[in-house]
C-alpha positions in Angstrom: 23.1 -58.9 0.3 20.5 -56.6 -1.5 19.9 -53.2 0.1 21.4 -54.3 3.4 18.8 -56.9 4.2 19.8 -59.8 6.5 20.5 -63.0 4.7 18.1 -65.3 6.6 14.7 -65.0 8.2 16.1 -66.1 11.5 18.5 -63.1 11.6 15.7 -60.8 10.6 13.4 -62.1 13.4 16.2 -61.8 15.9 16.8 -58.2 14.8 13.3 -56.9 14.4 11.1 -59.6 16.0 11.1 -57.9 19.5 9.7 -54.7 18.2 7.3 -56.3 15.7 5.8 -58.8 18.1 3.2 -56.4 19.7 2.3 -55.2 16.2 1.8 -58.7 14.9 -0.2 -59.6 18.0 -2.5 -56.6 17.5 -2.9 -57.3 13.8 -3.8 -60.9 14.5 -6.4 -60.0 17.2 -8.0 -57.3 14.9 -8.1 -59.8 12.0 -9.8 -62.5 14.1 -12.3 -59.9 15.4 -13.1 -58.7 11.9 -13.5 -62.3 10.6 -15.9 -63.0 13.4 -17.9 -59.9 12.7 -18.1 -60.9 9.0 -19.3 -64.4 9.9 -21.9 -63.1 12.3 -23.1 -60.5 9.7 -23.5 -63.2 7.1 -25.3 -65.5 9.5 -27.7 -62.7 10.5 -28.3 -61.8 6.8 -29.1 -65.4 5.9 -31.3 -65.8 9.0 -33.4 -62.8 8.0 -33.3 -63.8 4.3 -34.7 -67.3 5.1 -37.5 -66.0 7.3 
């Protein structure tokens, strides 16, 4: 084992998944919102560029 890391991803998830789950949820939500904003911004820019 290198630097004390668990051998498998399953062990890692069992050990740290409980505390990381809220962080992952927030990061996913923020990422979705940012992608939506970018898509809306591109759509508005093209709409005004085509007019």
